N, C-alpha and C positions, 0 to 999 in steps of 0.2 A: 484605257490607253495612257496613262499618265501625261496628260496634254501637256500640264507645265514644266512637267521634266523634261519633254521631249522636245519642247520649244528650244532649249539650250543645243539639242541635239543638230535639229534644222541653221538654228544662228552659226553656228560652228561648220557645220557644211557648207554653208555659205561663203563664209572667209575664207575656207580652205580653197573652195572652186574661185572666188575673186584674186584671192592671191596668186594663183597659178596663171589665171587667165593674163595677170598684168605680165607678165612674162612672155605670153604668145603674141603670134601674128594677130594683129585684129581686135586683141583684148579682148572687154566683154561685150563691144558692139555687136560681134557677130555671133554671142554664143548665148542671146537671153532665153533661146525656146529652149537651150539643153539646160542651162540653169533649172528652169520650169519643172524638164523632166526627171532631174536629179534630186530636185526637194520634192515632187510627187512620190519617188519612188522610196526615197530615205525615208519620207514622213510615216508611210505606209509599212517599211518593212519594221520601224522603230516603233510604231503602234501596237504591231503583232506580237513582236517581242515582249512586249511588256505586259500583253494579255497572256500569252503563255507563261509568264513569270507568277502573274499571280492566280494563273491556275494551277500551278504547283506549290504555292503556299495558301492555301484557302485557309487551313486551320490554322496556320501561323500568323496569318494577317487578323484573325479573328480576336488572337489574344492581345493582340496591339490597340492600344487606343487610339493612336494615329491611321491606322489601316483598317479598323474594324468595319467601319461605314463604306469601305469599297463594293463594289455591286456583289462580288462573289462571296465575301463571307458574312455581308448582311443578307444574303438571298435574295437580293432583288432583281439579279439575274441567275440562270440554269449554268451548270456547266456546259451541256452540250452547246449551249448559244455562245459562251463565251469561248470554247475551241474552234468553233465556225469563225466565229469574228477574229480570233488570233491566226488561225490557219489560213485564213482569205484574206487578210492584210500582208502577211508575212509572203504568203507565195504572191499576192500581186505585187509588192515592192520589188522583189527579188526578179522575177519575170518581166519587171515594165523598165528597170534598171537594165537587161540585159539587151532590151529590145530595143530601148530608145537613148540609151547613152552608151554603153560600153560592156563586155561580160567581164572585163577585169573588175569594174564597178559593182556588177552584180555580186561579185566573188567576194568583194570585200564585206557587203551588206551582210551574204549569206555567214561569211565568219562571224560576225558583229552577231547576227543572232542565234547561232551556236554554241558563242563562247558564253553570251548572257544567260543564256536559256540551259544550256546542257551543262556548264562548266561553272559560273559563278554562281546561279542561283543554288542548286544542292550542295555547292560547296559552303555556304554560308552556317549550313548545319554540321559541318564539322571539322574546319580549320579556320583560324584568322587572317591567315592570308589570303583570305577570299576577297579583301579591299584589294590588293594589289592585283589580284584577276580580272574582277569587276572592270577596274580601271582601264583594261584592255578594251573591251566594246566600247567604252565609253568615250577613247581616243580615236577610234576609228572613222567618227564621221567626218572630220577636216579633210582626211585623206580621203576619203570617198567625193567629199567637194574637189580635193584638189586634181584626182584620176578624171574626175568626171569633165571637167573644164578642158583634157587633154593634156595633164600635165603627165610626166612618167611616174610609174607607181614606187619606182626604185629611188626619184631624186631627194636631195637632201632635204630641200624646201617641205617635202611632204611630208617627212616623216621626223623634221623638226616640230611641226605643229602636232603630229601625233604626240611626241614628247611632252612638248607643250601643256595638251589636255591630259596627257596619262598622270605628269607631276600635280597640276592644278587639280585634280581631283583628288589626291591624297590628304592635302590637307582639309581641304574642304569636307572629305566625308569622315575622316576621324573626328573632328567638329561634332558632327550630326551624329558620330555615334556615340559621343561622349554625351551628348546633350540625352538621348531617346536610349541609353544603355538599361534601364529598368526594362524598358518594352522589349529589346532585343534579347537582353538575359531570359525574361519570361517564356520568350518565345522559343529560348532554345539557339540562338543564331549564337555562334562562335565570332567575336570581334574582339578587337585590341584592346576596347575599353571595357570589357568585360574584368570587372573588381578592381577597376580602377577609381575607387570613392573619391581619392581627393585629385584627381586628374595629372597628376605627376607624369604620369607613361604619356597619355595624351598628348601633353603639353608637348613633350620632347620629341615626339611624332612629327608633329605640328611643325617644329621647328625644323627638324632634318628635312622633312619634304618640300618648307619653302627654301631651305638653302638650297638643294635639286635645281629650283626653278629660277634662284639666281645665276648658279652655275650654268644652265641651261641657254639662256638668255645671253648670259658673258659667251659662250659657245658659237651661239648665230651671231653676235657680233664678229666672232673672229674670224668667221668663216664667211662672211661678208655677205650674209642675208639681209643685213641691214645695218645702218651707222653704227658706231660705238657710242654716240648719244644716247642710245637706246638702253644699253647695259647699264649707262654712267645714271641715267635716271630710273631706270627700272630698279636696280639695288636698292637705293633709298626706300623707293615706294614698297617693297615689299617688306625693309623692315617695319615703314611706318604700321603696316598690315598687321605685322605681329605684335606689334606693340602691349595690345593687350595679352596675349601668350608669353611675351617675354619678361611681364611685370608680375606674373599670376605665379602665386605662393601656395598653391599645391592645397586651397584651403577647401576643394570642393565646392566653391560657389559657382554657378553657371553663368552670371554676367560676363566675367573676361572672355569665354568661351563662346559666348554667343555673341559678343563682338568680331571675336576672330572668325565666326563661321560669316557672320554680314560682309567680313571684309573680303572673304573668297569670293563673295558676290560680287564685290564690286570691282575686284580684280581684272575677272574673265571680260568685261565688255571695253573696258581701259586699255588693256593689253592689246586685243583682238581692233578695236580702233585705232591705237598706235601704232600697229604693223600697216594696215591699210594706209596710211600718208606714207609710212617711210620703209616698206617693202621692195628692195633693189629689183 
């Protein structure tokens, strides 16, 4: 079920819910049960989609050191049991959200599952833009939280959170893909890092997507979602996290890219906690 990865899904769903509730009558005080149902349904949908993803990549996972010990490629679990778990969790998650939260939230969860399982997963084998496509289902959870709290699905605030998660994932995953490029190449995945032994291409992508994050937060301040101070502090913070890549000499050394990867892990909780305090 990729529990560690999906903890991020639940955290971003929670923050989307909280930020939407801040602007609604009653705030969080009247929505704790609704939040619980939103998190239960989202968790089940995310766990189910993770199971389906692994069902489709059993042989590929077996070729990579970091995934070879998963239950299916290591043969600790049979395919039928894995399918039953995936189907049961995904179906429960969507149905629970439809019954206990709202049909719109259930549709968003279904789109997340469909995009992750039936578009992103097979696309990894035939085109390197799979990273862009994979960032879409990864960015929907805060929008699920936003709508789950009662926020409008077409409100700028919800879509800002979607865009924030979308652009955060891109430098995060280009760093991962470069650090694990030998495994990905062995499994036949088409990634931007393939053949990038020096890391020069990956460094440029990391910097480009990080700049997109800075521009997005400036846009958020300009449209009144939060004070200009956020954008003023956010820009040097992102530049600071980019330092290992900005100093990178395309030497193929793993250390700077590993530091940049950990910087992306630091970025997400800092920006979410910051927005929780200043969101208008």
